[in-house]
LOGU-652618 format. One record per atom (N, C-alpha, C): x negated, y, z; residue in one letter. Coordinates in steps of 0.05 Angstrom, whole numbers, plus 5000, padded with zeros to 4 digits. Layout:
BEGIN
XYZA/...
//
This chain:
BEGIN
582473617587M/584973457586M/585073267609M/582773137614K/582772947637K/583273087663K/582173347665K/582573497690K/585473567693K/586773647671T/589573717671T/591273477679T/590773247667L/592273007674L/591872927703L/589372957712S/588872887740S/590373077759S/590473337752L/591873527768L/594873467769L/595973397746I/598773337744I/599473087761I/597772887760L/598172637776L/597972707806L/596072877813T/595772947841T/598273097851T/599273287835L/601673437843L/604073257846L/604273067827L/606572877828L/606372707853L/603972627860L/603572457884L/604372617909L/603372867911V/604073037934V/607073077936V/608273127913A/611273167913A/612672917922A/611672687913C/612872437921C/612672387951C/610272447961V/609872407990V/611772598005V/611972847996A/613673048009A/616572958010A/617472857987V/620272757985V/620672528005V/618672358006T/618872128024T/619072218053T/617372418061V/617472518088V/620172638095V/621072808077V/623672938081V/625872728083V/625672528065S/627672318065S/627672168092S/625272108102C/625071968127C/626272128150C/625572388150E/626572558172E/629572568171E/630672578146K/633672598144K/634972338153K/633672118146N/634871858154N/634571808184N/632271868195D/631871818223D/633372018240D/633272268234G/634672478249G/633672508277G/635272638294I/634572688321I/636072488339I/634672368357V/635872178376V/635672288404V/637872328417L/637972418445L/638472178463L/636772138483R/637071908501R/638372018526R/640771898533I/642371988555I/642371788578I/641571888601L/641571718625L/644171778641L/645771578645E/648271598660E/648271398683E/650271428701N/650371238723N/651670978715N/651370768731D/652270508724D/655270488723D/656670648740T/659670648740T/660670738713T/659570958703A/660371068677A/659870858655A/657670708657K/657170498637K/659170278639K/659570178664D/661269938668D/664169998660D/665070238665K/667870308659K/668370398631K/666170418615G/666470488587G/666470788581G/666070948602Y/666071238598Y/663671328581Y/661371218586L/658971308571L/659371258542L/660371018535D/660870958506D/662871158494D/664971228510Y/666971418500Y/665571688495Y/663971778513L/662572038511L/660672038487L/659071828485L/657171818463L/658571818436L/660671658434N/662171638409N/663371898401N/664472038421A/665872298416A/663772508407A/661472508420F/659372708412F/658372638384F/657772388379N/656672308353N/658672358330N/661172328336E/663172378315E/663272678309E/663172838330K/663273138326K/660873228309K/658573118314Y/656173208301Y/655073008280Y/656772848269K/655972638250K/654472738226K/654972978218D/653673088194D/651273258201D/650373248226S/648173428234S/645573288238S/645473028232G/642972888235G/642072838263G/643972838282V/643272798310V/645072578321V/643972408339K/645472198351K/644772168380K/646772148397A/646272098426A/646571798432A/644671688447V/644771408453V/644271358483V/645071128493D/644571048520D/641471028524D/640471148545A/637571138549A/636670858557A/638670688565N/638070408573N/635870398595N/636270558615M/634470558638M/635970528664M/634570458685D/635870448711D/636970718718D/639270738730E/640570988735E/638871168754E/636971058769Y/635271218786Y/632371228776Y/632071208750S/629371228738S/628171498746S/625471488750N/624171728759N/623071888736N/624272118731L/623372298710L/620572388714L/619772428738E/617072528745E/614972328735E/615572068737D/613671868728D/613971808698D/616471798688D/616871708661D/616571938640D/617472178647G/617572398628G/614972458614G/612772498629P/610172568616P/609172368596P/610072118598Y/609171918579Y/611171848557Y/613272018556G/615271988535G/617371768539G/617471658564Y/619371448569Y/621971548581Y/621971798591G/624371898604G/626571978585G/628972028596P/631172108579P/630972398572P/632572478552D/632872768545D/634772908564D/636872768571V/638972868588V/639572668610V/639972758635L/640472568656L/642772668674L/644472488682Y/646672538700Y/645972428727Y/645872598748Q/645072518774Q/646372688795Q/646172608821A/646972788843A/644973008845A/645873228858N/644173468859N/641473418873N/641373248893D/638873198907D/636873058889D/637772898870I/635972758852I/634972958830I/636773098818L/635973288797L/634073498807L/634773608831M/633273838840M/630573768852M/630073518856K/627373448866K/625273478843K/626273498818Y/624473528796Y/623773818790Y/624974008805V/624474298799V/621574378806V/620674288829K/617974378838K/615774308818K/615974078806G/613873988787G/614574078758G/616674238755K/617574328729K/618174108710K/619473898720H/620173668704H/622973708691H/624373908701I/627073948691I/627374248683I/629074298663L/629274558651L/631274738666L/630674988670P/632675188678P/634775218656P/637275278664I/639375308644I/640575588649I/640975738627E/642175998629E/645275968632E/646175938656I/648975868660I/650876088653I/649976338654D/651776558648D/652776548619D/651376408602K/652176378574K/653976138569K/654475978590L/655975738587L/658975788589L/660475638574E/663375648574E/664475568602E/663075388616S/663975288641S/663375468665S/661875688660R/660975858682R/663175938701R/665376038691E/667576138708E/669475928717E/669275688706Q/671075468713Q/670175308737Q/667575348744I/666375188766I/665875378789I/666675318814P/666275498837P/663275528843P/662675768853Q/659875828859Q/658575638878Q/660175538898N/658875358918N/658175088905N/659275028882A/658374788867A/655874858851A/655875098839W/653475178824W/651075198843W/651575278868D/649375318887D/647775068892D/648974838888A/647474578892A/645174558872A/645374708850Y/643274698829Y/641674958827Y/641875118848K/640375368848K/637675338861K/635675468849A/632975448860A/631575718855A/629475758872D/627775998869D/625175908856D/624775998832V/622375928817V/620776178811V/618476198824E/616676438820E/618176698823E/619876708845G/621276948852G/623776998836G/624576808819R/626876848802R/628876628809R/631476698811T/633576508816T/634376368790T/634176098790V/634975948766V/636875728774V/638175618754Y/639975388758Y/638975158740Y/638774918751C/637574698736C/639574468732C/642074518733G/644074318728G/646774438724G/648574288712I/651374368708I/653174178723I/654574268743P/656274088759P/658473958743P/658973708749V/661173548736V/663273468757V/662373358779N/664273268799N/663173298827N/664973318846V/664273348874V/664673088888V/662572998903Q/662772738916Q/662772778947Q/664472628960Q/664272618989Q/665672358998Q/664872249021P/666272009031P/669072069039P/670971899031L/673771919039L/674571649050L/676871649064L/677871399076L/679871269056L/679371009051Y/681070849034Y/682370629052Y/685070609050Y/686270399066Y/688770289052Y/689670049061R/691969919050R/694469989066R/696370129054K/698770199068K/700469959075K/700369749058D/701869509064D/700469329085D/698269409096M/696969269118M/697369409145M/698869629144L/699669749170L/701469569185L/701369579212P/703269419227P/706169519223P/708069329224A/710869399220A/711869609239A/710669619262N/711669819283N/709970069284N/708470129263W/706570359265W/707970619271W/710470659261Q/711770909265Q/712570959295Q/712970739309T/713670769338T/711270729356T/709370559348E/707070509366E/704470639357E/704270719332W/701770829322W/702071109310W/703971259320D/704271529311D/705071699335D/703271719354K/703871839380K/704372149378K/703372269357N/703772559354N/706172619335N/707472399327N/709972419311N/709772609287N/707572569272N/707272739248N/707472579222N/708272319224G/708672149201G/706172039189G/703872069203I/701371959194I/700471749214I/699771509204P/698771299223P/696371399239P/696471369265D/694371469282D/691671359275D/691571099267M/688970969262M/687571089237M/689071229220T/687871359197T/687371649202T/688071749225E/687772029232E/685772079254E/685271879271F/683471909294F/681671659296F/678971709299W/677171489300W/677571309324W/678471419346T/679071259370T/681171049364T/683371139350E/685470959344E/684670759323E/682970839304M/681870649284M/680270439298M/678770519318Y/677170329334Y/678870109346Y/681070209359Y/682770009373Y/684369839354Y/685269949332Y/686769789313Y/684869579300Y/682469659294S/680569469282S/679869249302S/679669329327K/679069129348K/681368919350K/683869019348S/686168839350S/686168639326S/685368729302I/685368559279I/683268339282I/680868419292R/678668219296R/679468019317R/680768109338E/681467919360E/683667729350E/685367809332A/687467629322A/686367439301A/684367519286D/683267349265D/680367429260D/678467259268S/675667339267S/674567349238S/676167259219T/675267269191T/676067539178T/677567699192K/678567949181K/677468189197K/677568419184F/676468669196F/678568889192F/678469079211G/679969319207G/678369509189G/676969699202F/675169869187F/672569719183F/671469729159A/668969599153A/667369749132A/664869789137V/663169939118V/660269849122V/658569899103N/655669849106N/654570079123N/653970019148L/653070229167L/650170319163L/648770189144T/646070289138T/646170499116T/648470549104D/648670739082D/648271019092D/646171149082Q/645471419091Q/647671619085Q/648871599062Y/650871789052Y/653471779068Y/654371539073F/656971499086F/656871549116F/654571509129N/654471509158N/653071749171N/651671909155S/650272139167S/652272349177S/654672349167G/656672529177G/657272499207G/656972259217F/657372219246F/655372379262F/652872389252L/650872549266L/651272849262L/651972929237F/652473209231F/654673329248F/656673169254S/658973259269S/658273349297S/655973239307Y/655173309335Y/652573469335Y/651973609314G/649773799315G/647273729298G/647173499286A/644873429270A/644973579243A/642673599230Y/642473709203Y/639973579190Y/639773609164V/637473489151V/635073679153V/635173899140F/633074099141F/634174369151F/632374529163G/633274789174G/633674989152G/634675229160N/635175449142N/636875359118N/639175249125N/641075169105N/639874959085N/638474769097N/637274549082N/635074629062N/633674849069T/631474929052T/628674919065T/628674879091N/626074879106N/625474589115N/623674449101D/623074169107D/621074149131D/620274379142K/618674369166K/620374319191K/622974379188D/624874359210D/626774129202D/626373899215I/627973659210I/629873619234I/632473619229G/634373629251G/636073389255G/635173149246M/636872909248M/637172819277M/635572919296A/635872849324A/636873079341A/637673299327S/638373549342S/641173539353S/641673739371G/644373759383G/644973499399G/647473409396N/648373159408N/648572939387N/646572939369A/646672739347A/646772449358A/645772409382K/645872149394K/648772049397K/650672229400L/653472149402L/654472029375L/653472149353G/654172039327G/652871769323G/650371739333A/648971479331A/650471269347A/651571349370K/653171159386K/655671069372K/656871249356I/659271179341I/658570969320I/656270999307I/655370799288I/655070529302I/653770539326W/653270309342W/655870179351W/657870339360D/660370229369D/661970109346D/661970239322L/663370129299L/662069859291L/659469839294A/658169579287A/659169359305A/659969419329G/660969219347G/663669099338G/664969239319L/667469139308L/667068959284L/664568939275M/663968799250M/662068569256M/660768469235D/658668259239D/656268359223D/654368179219L/651868259207L/652068369179L/654368339166K/654768459139K/654668759140K/655168879164C/655069169166C/652269279166C/650269099168A/647469189168A/645969139142A/647469069121D/646269039094D/648269139073D/647969049049E/649669149027E/652168989023E/652768799041S/655068629036S/657768769034S/658268949052F/660869099052F/660869299028F/658569379019T/658569558995T/659169398970T/657769178966N/658069018942N/660868898939N/662168838962A/664668698960A/667068858970A/666669128974R/668769288987R/671369288972R/671369308946T/673869328931T/675369058931T/673968838929T/675268578929T/676168508957T/674568578977M/675368519005M/677868669013M/678068919004L/680469079010L/682868958995L/682468878971A/684568758954A/685668508966A/683868338977K/684668088988K/685668109017K/685468339028G/686468379056G/684368299077G/681868259068T/679768179088T/679068419105T/679268669093I/678868909108I/681269089104I/681869259124F/684069449123F/683269719112F/680869809119A/679970069111A/676970079106A/676170269089N/673470299081N/672870589074N/670370679077I/669570939067I/668370909040I/669171089021C/667971078995C/668271348982C/667171378958T/667371628943T/669471608921T/670571828912P/672771828893P/672271678867P/669671668858D/669071548832D/669471238832D/669971128855I/670470838857I/673470778859I/675070978859T/677970938862T/679170748842T/678370788817T/679470618795T/678870328800T/676570268812Q/675869978817Q/677569868839Q/678070028860F/679869938882F/682569878870F/683670048853L/686270008841L/686369758824L/684269728808K/684069498790K/684069238805K/682469218826D/682268968841D/684768918857D/686069128867L/688569088882L/690768998863L/690869108840A/692869028820A/692468738812A/689968658808L/689368378802L/690268188824L/689968268848E/690868108871E/693868078871E/695368298867Y/698268288865Y/699168118842Y/697768138820K/698467978796K/698067688801K/696067608817S/695567328823S/697767218841S/699267398854Q/701467318871Q/704067288855Q/703967328829G/706267288812G/707567528800G/706567768806M/707668008794M/706868048765M/708468188750S/707668268723S/705468478725S/704168518702E/701968718702E/702968998710E/705169078700S/706169348706S/707069368735S/708269148745E/709069148774E/706669158792E/704569008785A/702168988801A/700769258802A/700669398779E/699369658778E/700869868793E/703469848792A/705170038807A/704869998837A/704769748845K/704569678873K/701769768884K/699769728867A/697069818876A/696970118880A/698170268861Q/698370558864Q/699870638890Q/701870488896E/703570548920E/702070498946E/700470278946N/699370188972N/696470268978N/695070358957L/692370458962L/692570748970L/691670818994V/691771089004V/688971199006V/688571438995V/685971578997V/686471829012V/684971869034T/685472099051T/682872189065T/683172409080A/680872519095A/679972319116A/677472349124L/676372179146L/677772249172L/678172049189P/679472109215P/677872309232P/679272439250K/678072629268K/676472479290K/674372619299L/672672509320L/673272629347L/672872479369P/673372599396P/671072799403P/671773009415Q/669773209423Q/667573089440Q/668272899457N/666272779475N/664672559462N/665372489437G/663772289423G/664271999430G/666271949446D/666871669455D/669371569441D/668871389421I/671171279406I/672371029420I/671070949441T/672070699455T/674070759477T/674471009483T/676471089503T/678671249491T/681071159492R/683371299479R/683971559493R/684671759477Q/685372019487Q/687972119475Q/688972339485D/691572439476D/691272559448D/692572419428V/692272509400V/693972759395V/695672839414S/697273079411S/695773329420S/693573299434D/691973519444D/689773579424D/690173779407E/688273839386E/685573929397E/685474029421S/682974119432S/680973889437S/681973649437L/680273419443L/678873309418L/679573419395W/678673299370W/677173499352W/675273389336I/673873549317I/673973419289I/673873579268A/673773459241A/671073329237A/671073099224Q/668572969218Q/667173109194Q/664773179198K/663173279176K/662273039159K/661673099133T/660772879116T/658372979100T/656772789092M/654572849073M/655872839045M/655773049030G/656873059003G/654773128983G/655673138958G/653873208936G/655373298912G/653873428894I/655073518869I/653573368847I/654973208832N/653773068809N/653973228784N/651873218768G/651973378744G/649773298724G/649573458703Y/647573398682Y/645273588683Y/642873488678G/640473648675G/639073568650G/637073738642I/635573698617I/632673658624I/631473448613S/628673398618S/626873608605S/624773688619S/622873878607S/621273748585S/621373478584Y/619773338564Y/621273268538Y/623773358537T/625273308512T/624073468489T/624073358466E/623173498442E/625373638427E/627773618439H/630073728425H/631773888445H/630674108455R/631974258476R/634674368468R/634874478444D/637374598435D/639574388434D/638874148423W/640873938420W/641573818447W/639573798465A/640173698492A/642173878506A/641774148502L/643674338515L/646474308502L/646474268476K/649074228462K/650573978474K/648973768479F/650173528490F/651273588518F/649673718534V/650573778562V/653073958562V/653174148544E/655474318542E/657974158534E/657573968515F/659673798506F/660673618529F/658773498543A/659473308565A/660773448589A/660273708592T/661373848615T/663774018607T/664673988582G/667074128573G/669574008585G/671774158584V/674174068598V/675173808588V/674973758562E/675973498551E/674573258562E/671873278562M/670273048572M/670573008602M/670573228617V/670773208646V/673573108654V/675573188639S/678273078644S/678372778638S/677072698617K/676972418610K/675472258631K/673372378642R/671772248663R/673572208688R/675172408694Q/677072388716Q/679072168712Q/680072158687E/682071948681E/680971668683E/678471628673M/677371358672M/675971278698M/674871468713L/673371398737L/674571498763L/676571678762G/677771778786G/676171978801G/674372128788I/672672328801I/674372568810I/673072728827V/674172998834V/672573188817V/673673298795P/672173468777P/671473738789P/669073838781A/668274098791A/669674328775A/670574268751R/671874468735R/674774508744R/675574758749A/678274808757A/680374728736A/679674768710D/681574708689D/681674418682D/680074248696A/680273958691A/681773818714A/682773978733L/684273858755L/687173808745L/687573558735T/690173498723T/692373478744T/691573418769D/693573408791D/692373538816D/692873788819S/691673938842S/692873848868S/695073688868S/696273598893S/694973328901S/693173218884D/691772978891D/690273008917D/690672818935T/689472838962T/686472858961T/685172688945A/682272688944A/681172958935A/682573078915T/681773338905T/682073558927T/684473558939K/685073758959K/683173748983K/682673498993V/680973469016V/678073549009V/677173458986T/674373508978T/673773798975T/675573948961F/674974228957F/675474388982F/677274308999S/677674439024S/675174399042S/674074159042N/671674109058N/669174249047N/669074279020L/666874419008L/666974709016L/669374829017N/669675109022N/669175179052N/669974989070D/669675059098D/667174949112D/665474819096G/662974719107G/663174439120G/665474319120T/665674049131T/664173859113T/664173909087L/662573759068L/659773889068L/657773739077V/655073839078V/653673739053V/653173919034V/651873839009V/648973769014V/648173539002M/645473449005M/643373658997M/641073659010P/638973859004P/638173848974P/637574078963S/636774088935S/633874158932S/632174058951I/629274108949I/627973838946I/625573838936S/624173588929S/623673408953S/623473528977S/622873369001S/625173179009S/627573218997V/629773059004V/629272758998V/627572708979R/626972428972R/625572278995R/624572439015A/623172319037A/625072219059A/627572289057I/629372239080I/630771959078I/631071859053W/632871629050W/631971369063W/629471299058A/628471049070A/628371059100A/627271269113P/627371279142P/630171279154P/632071419141I/634771419152I/635971139150I/635571009128K/636670739125K/635570549146K/632970569150T/631670389170T/632770439198T/633070699204C/634170769231C/636970659234C/638670709215Y/641470609217Y/641670309218Y/639870179203K/639769889204K/639069779232K/637169919245T/636469839272T/638769869291T/640170089289I/642470139306I/644769949301I/645369899275A/647569729268A/646969439275A/644569349271T/643769069278T/644169009307T/643369199324D/643769159353D/646769179360D/648169369346G/650969409352G/652769179346G/652069029325C/653768799318C/652568539329C/650368569344G/648968329355G/648868329385G/646468369396E/646068349425E/647268589440E/647568809427R/648669059440R/647169129466R/644669179463T/642969249486T/642269549487T/642869689466F/642069969465F/643670139485F/642270339496T/643570539513T/643470809497T/644771009508V/644771269494V/641971379493V/640371339514D/637571419513D/635971279491D/636571019488R/635170869467R/635970979439R/638471049436L/639471159411L/638071419405L/637671589426Q/636271839422Q/633371789414Q/632171589426A/629371519419A/629171429390A/631271279380E/631271199352E/631471439334E/632971629341L/633271869325L/630672039325L/629472059348N/626872199350N/624772059332N/624871799331N/622971649314N/623671689285N/626271719279L/627071779252L/625872039242L/625972249259V/624872509251V/621872479246V/620472329263K/617572289259K/617072149232K/618671959226N/618271799201N/618871979176N/620772149178I/621372329156I/618972519152I/617972629174K/615672809172K/613272669159K/612772419167A/610572269156A/610972209127A/613472159119Q/614072099091Q/613672349074Q/614472579084I/614072829070I/611072879065I/609572839086E/606672889084E/605372699064E/606372449063T/605372249044T/605972339016T/608372419011L/609272498984L/607772748975L/607272928993Q/605873168986Q/602973118979Q/
//
């Protein structure tokens, strides 16, 4: 009898514990940690995305949350210890650097609903060769490239007669770098507190296109061979001189983050006429410009309409074949000009190899890259979406220019190999050296600029060796 009673009590205890465990699992559920960029957080898009996903799957015991990490957290360091996110949104160069160490999962893209909606040249940014097999390790969301932003209401009153020499209805200073140089110079000479074109010239992403346009490249063999570093190749020194000459139109703010941190407010207040930026910052330019108009006495609707009218987003100006932006040339002679190449990228979602919930992580990525969410991202952030069916306005200038440049190679997509992480610090240091002299003592010669680029290549090689 005692044995029977003991057995019954034991079984009841086991059953109780089992119920408790099941109950705990049901209450806790699955938590997916999502790493997004700061813009998406600041503008409320991440909250919108998480809420939409959680509402759809509210009865499934799964919840997506903000990973609450720095947007550039290193999965390679954090993942193995359980600190990394399950899903991360990054540019292709960031995501793909995790492929070699198998920190990020391959995705069977042929099974995805988005497969046919995204062009192959966008998918290619996430393509890799792993043990002789072609895999894709990310799903594209938007295409990034530098574009020119300027204030239409800051054009001179006589621009149609004095600044449209080729009579095509486009202000010359927004179409040719030589004319932008002279217009910016005239603004500085009239008021030393104001600038024409202004940008952070140490920014690797915005300024490398000047070098690319004259023969430079990051890595050889279509950015796959890190033994061949081409940042000093061709006539890259002409691109370096353009950075140096543009610095002469600015002050020391061009050699640090000042113009980056304040670009939207400086443009809104009329401190600068033009800036280079990416499409995902468009909404902030519009917001700050509308606030400025509102402070001048306009109603909210009037201010927003005026901001939309006066903020122009367009392709980067053309560069002179000879690389000299300080000497004006005939803007009607097309043979004298070349399109400026840009460093671009494809932003998208990847899945950590360390996630304990692979199926749900994939469900989240599929949800986040669906047409509804990508369209919402475009609406809230002003991105150029990679999905064809999310292009709500195909006549939009940023969209047309970006996809045209992606197709014709003017947009040079950042390398998708792990060694790309070795390029950023040396490039920034090199550009800072050039910009600091350009806006200061201005002692550099073309030969000195070439020497700086040669040193840049050496520093990238050394950085790669260190990382390896």
